[in-house]
N, C-alpha and C positions, 0 to 999 in steps of 0.2 A: 277133761281136763286129766292133769296127770298129778297120780298122791305118793306118798312115800310112807314112810314108819320113820315115828322116834319114841323116846323115852318121855312118858307121862310126866318126870321129874326132871327138871331142867338142870337141877344143881347138881343131880346125880349124873345125868348126859356129861356136864361140864367135865367130872369130876372123873369119870371112865375116858373121854376125849384128854385130859390128862396126861394119864396112864398108859394107851394103848392108841394115842393119836387119833382124832377125830376122823380122818377119811378112814382109819382101820373099822372104827367102831360102826361108820353108816356104812362101811361095804359089808359088814357082817351081818348088820342088822338086817337090809334088803337081801341078802342072798341067803339066811336062816329064818326069814318070816313066816314064808309059806312052804315048809318042810314039815316033817310029820312029829320033830318033834317039840316039847310045850316049853322048851329053853330057848334062849340064844346063849350061845356059848362063844367067849371071845377070850384069845391067850396072845401073849407075848412071849417069845423066848429069842431070846440072845444068846450065844455062845459064851463070850466073855460077859455079859452083863445082866440085864434084869429077866427076872423069867417070873410071869402069872398067867393067873385064868381066873374068871368069873362064868357063872351061870347065871343068867338073868331069866326071870317068867316070863312069856312072852303078853300076860297080863298084863306088864308095866309097858306097854306099847302102845301108840294109838295111830291111826291112819289121820293122815292130815295132807290137804293139798300141797302140791309142791310146785315151786315157781317154774313156768314156762314163760319164756320172753316173747314166744312166737304166737304163741294162743292167750284168750282173755283170763285172765285171772279174779278171782273174786275178793271185792274188796267189801270191806277190810279186813277180812281174814288173813291175805295177804296183801303185801305193801311193798311196795317197790325195792329192790336191792338196792341201788345206786342212784342220784343223781341223775335228771336226764330227760328227754322228750319222750312222753307215752299216751298212747290214744288211749279214751276216757271212753267209757258207756254209760250214760246219765238216765236218770229216771224217766219215765213217759212225761213228765210235768215238760219236758224241755223239748225247744221244736227242732233242732240242731240233738239227735242221741247221742253221735259218736262228735267227738270235739278234740283237740292235740292241748295239751298241757306240759307246764313243766313241773316234775317231782324234784326237790331240793331237801337232800339228807340233810339235816342240821346235828346240832349237840345234843338237842333234848327230843331228837325223832325225826320224820319228816314231815312235809307239808307242801300243798298244790299252791304254785304260783294264781293261777284265775279261775279254780275252780271249788263251790263248796262240797267240802267232803261229804254230807248228808247227800247230794246228788247222785254219787257216786256208787254204780253198782260195778263195775271190772274195768279193767284198763289192761294194754299191753304195752309191749316196745314200739318205739316210732323210730323206725329207721326212714330218715328222711337223708336226702342227698342230691345230686344233682343226676339228669337220667344219663346212663350207661353210654349212650350213643354220643354226647356229647364231649368235644374235648375236651 
């Protein structure tokens, strides 16, 4: 399973994203998390614009599972990032441990079409289509 680091405080992370850009913040965090420093340093310097920097203690970060479309993702720690078909790995109580279900992203979160949430242990993207050798 892949992991990434993120800031524990979501509101703080969102504010950093607004000031420095989400990609910049994430790139700097992932790049600096394993260096010798006790801090994450982020800066922005535009010759004709904003100049800002911030230093954040690494204790303000946490290691979390990172969504991987091609491998199993733990559920409910992670949820599908978009609507679509997914392979579902279910608890031992079910005869068919691996099934396919549709995940629908909605206004108030997502839901599975056929599968009881309590029975899901993991999921991964289902890339179904016709075989490549068919015209």
